[in-house]
N, C-alpha and C positions, 0 to 999 in steps of 0.2 A: 618332753616328748614333743614332736612336732606335730602340727596341727595338719591334717590333710586340707590341701586347697581345692575345690572343685570348679571347675570351668559354668559360669553364670550360665544359666538356661536361657534361651529364649525369651522374653517377656510375652510376645504375642502366642508364642507356640502354647507356654502356661495357661495363659488366659481362654485359649481355644479349648484346651485339655479339662482344665480346673474351672470351679466356681467356688468363692469362698464366703462363709456369712461371717463376718468379724463378731457379731453379738452372739452366737453358737459357738462359734471356732469351727463349724463343721466344715470340711474340705468333701467336693463332690466333684468326680470324676465323671465330667458330663456326657462323654459319649456313651458311656454303660449306663449311667445316670447312678451311680454307686456311690456311698458314702466311705471317705478313705477313714479307716478305724485305726491303723498301726501308724508307726513313727514315720516310716519313711515311703516315699512314694518313687517310682520309675518316671523320668521325665526323659523321652528320647532315648532310652537305654540306661540312664546314668539315674544311681539310687541317691535321693535327697531327703533329706530331713524336712519332714511334712511342715514344721515351724517356718521353716526357710521360705519354703512356697507360697506359704500363707502371707507371709511378709513382703515377698516380691509381688504376688497381686496387690496386695493392699497399698503399697508405697510405690511399686515400681521400680524399688532400689534391689539389690542383690547385696544380702550382709554378711559380714564374716563369720557370725555366729547370733543367733537369736535364744536369749535367754528366759526362761518360764518362771515369772516372779514367784509362784505358789510351787516351784520345784515337781508339778506333775505333767510331764513330757505330753500327755495327751491333752492336756488344757489347751488348745489354742485360739482361746477366745481373745480377741484384740487387746482387750484391757489386761490380757494376764502376759503378752509377749512385750518384750524391749530387745533392742539392737543392744551388742555388749562385744567384749572382746573376749579372747578364750580365759584370760585371768580373771575377768569380772565374772564369767559363767562360774570358773571354780569356785569363788566365794559364795555362791549360792547353794551350796550343796548339802544335803542334811547331815546329820551327825553320820559317821561311819558305823555300822554294823558290828564292828569288831573292836567299836568304843567302850572301854571297861566301865568308865563312868557316866556315859550317854551325854556329856556335855563338850561340843566341841570344842577344841583350844585348849582343854586343860587334861593334864594327865596326872595321876598320884604316885607319890615318890615316897621313900620312909621317912623324911623330914617334913612333909607337907606336901603342896602341890606345883607343878611348874604351869605357868601359861604361854603360850605360843602363836603370834599372829603375824602372818606375811601377806605380802602384795607386792609384785613388781620387782623383787630383790629386797626388799626391806623386811627386814626381820625384826620383831620384837620379842625376847623372850624373857621371864623373868620369875622366881622361886617365892613361894607364898606361904604362911603356914595355916591358913584357914582357905576351906574352899570357897566361901562366899567372897574373899578376897582376890581369889584367882579367878571367880567368874566375874565380877566386877572390872576388873582389868583387861580380859578379853573383850570384853562389851565395847570400854572407850576404845582399846588399841582397834578394833576389827572396824568400828566407825569409824576411827581415823584413817585407817591406812586402806580400808573396802567399800567405804559410802555405802551409795544406796543399794548394793550388791552384797551386802553381809548379811549372814544368816547366823543365829546365835543358836 
């Protein structure tokens, strides 16, 4: 799936419309003196993710994507934000709700467990007899393939 690329908003326009406190992560629309409490904001008629606006205000640079290290999309504290690619952002997802084991990267089969880790076109897949062995393999592979953006 292609990632939709939005035009970069004008830095000075954004700084006139918003103020950002990096310690608290609070973004305030200055004209209305209101705290932005949702994940997106309108800037000159275009909807942007709030975290990207915070990044722009803090660095002066427009990021392709911004990752929330703790996966809480409403936590826009500067210490929780990091610039990333779309693939890196996907690595930092929580365990899917429909995951029957509740363990990322591991699925159960008749004869044991299968571990699957992927990143950037590289895929590692292997079957294991025990759940612990499968979990350990996923932890090792995800660190190798996904680095600091991995989430177990």
